[in-house]
C-alpha positions as CSV (number, residue, x, y, z in Angstrom):
1,M,98.3,109.6,94.6
2,T,96.0,107.2,96.4
3,K,97.1,104.1,98.4
4,G,95.8,101.9,96.4
5,Q,98.1,103.1,93.2
6,I,100.8,103.5,95.4
7,E,100.0,99.7,96.8
8,D,100.1,98.7,93.0
9,I,103.5,100.3,92.1
10,L,105.4,98.7,95.0
11,T,103.8,95.6,93.9
12,K,104.7,96.2,90.4
13,K,108.1,97.3,91.3
14,T,109.1,94.2,93.8
15,T,107.7,91.8,90.9
16,K,110.0,93.5,88.4
17,F,113.0,93.1,90.8
18,Y,112.3,89.4,91.4
19,L,112.2,89.2,88.0
20,E,115.0,90.8,87.0
21,T,117.5,89.3,89.8
22,L,116.3,86.0,90.2
23,G,115.0,84.9,86.5
24,V,111.8,84.0,87.9
25,G,108.8,85.9,89.3
26,P,106.0,85.5,91.6
27,T,102.9,84.2,89.9
28,S,100.7,87.1,91.6
29,A,101.7,89.6,94.3
30,K,99.9,92.2,96.5
31,S,101.0,94.8,98.2
32,Y,99.1,96.2,101.4
33,I,99.9,99.6,103.5
34,I,98.6,98.9,107.3
35,E,99.5,101.8,109.5
36,D,103.5,101.9,109.9
37,M,103.7,98.3,107.4
38,I,104.0,97.8,104.1
39,I,103.3,94.1,103.5
40,I,104.3,92.4,100.1
41,R,103.0,89.1,99.5
42,M,103.8,87.0,96.5
43,R,103.0,83.7,95.3
44,G,104.7,80.8,93.3
45,N,108.2,81.8,93.7
46,L,110.4,78.9,94.4
47,L,113.1,78.6,91.8
48,P,113.5,75.3,89.8
49,I,116.6,74.5,91.8
50,E,114.5,75.0,95.5
51,K,111.6,72.6,94.8
52,K,114.5,70.1,93.8
53,L,116.2,70.7,96.9
54,L,113.2,70.1,98.8
55,L,113.1,66.6,97.3
56,G,116.1,65.6,99.8
57,K,117.1,65.7,103.2
58,N,117.3,68.8,105.2
59,G,115.9,70.6,101.8
60,I,113.7,73.0,103.8
61,D,116.9,74.1,105.8
62,I,119.0,74.8,102.7
63,V,116.0,76.7,101.1
64,K,115.1,78.6,103.8
65,K,119.1,79.8,104.0
66,I,119.2,80.8,100.3
67,R,116.5,82.7,100.6
68,Q,118.2,84.2,103.9
69,N,121.1,85.4,102.2
70,L,119.3,86.5,99.3
71,H,117.4,88.7,101.5
72,E,120.5,90.0,103.1
73,S,122.1,90.7,99.4
74,T,118.9,92.5,98.1
75,I,117.5,93.9,101.0
76,D,119.2,97.5,100.9
77,E,118.1,97.7,97.0
78,I,114.2,96.7,97.7
79,T,114.1,99.1,100.7
80,E,115.3,101.7,98.5
81,H,112.4,101.3,96.1
82,I,110.3,101.4,98.9
83,K,111.5,105.0,100.0
84,E,111.1,106.2,96.7
85,I,108.1,105.2,96.0
86,T,106.7,106.1,99.3
87,N,109.4,108.6,100.7
88,Q,109.1,107.0,104.1
89,N,112.1,105.7,105.7
90,V,112.1,102.3,106.6
91,I,113.4,101.2,109.4
92,S,113.2,97.2,109.4
93,A,112.5,94.2,107.1
94,H,111.3,90.8,107.8
95,R,111.0,88.1,105.2
96,D,109.3,84.6,105.2
97,I,109.3,81.7,102.4
98,S,106.4,78.9,102.5
99,T,108.7,76.4,101.6
100,K,105.3,74.2,101.0
101,T,104.0,76.8,98.6
102,G,106.6,79.1,97.4
103,E,104.4,82.0,98.7
104,I,106.7,84.9,100.2
105,I,105.4,87.6,102.3
106,Y,108.2,91.0,102.9
107,I,106.7,93.4,106.0
108,F,108.7,96.6,106.2
109,I,108.2,99.0,109.0
110,L,108.4,102.2,108.5
111,D,109.0,105.2,111.1
112,K,105.6,106.7,110.9
113,N,102.0,105.8,110.0
114,Y,102.2,106.0,106.3
115,Q,98.1,104.9,105.9
116,K,97.3,107.9,108.1
117,Q,99.3,110.3,105.9
118,L,97.7,109.4,103.2
119,E,94.2,109.2,104.0
120,L,95.2,113.0,105.5
121,E,96.4,114.1,102.1
122,N,93.9,112.2,100.3
123,S,90.6,113.9,102.0
């Protein structure tokens, strides 16, 4: 498979996972394979309750804590999806959410330069 095909599969699988897990999926999503990283960017992903919480005092902290707990409880499953799709080991995972836009960024660090491997396989 090409890099673009794998990025597309990663995007679709992550979007489906979010929709099934949270009941709300992103309005748009894109995945990128860059050297030893997989970056997944999802837009429009604030839950209705999060939007309401952001109106109150300490709303940003509360939403960030909710999302951190969600990350901790779902990261193993997302990491497993990445391993199944790419056949690569994830050595660390990082996530952040913008409480202004709802955009979420995941960065998965792999144990090798996957982009270079794909270039070699497809040359």
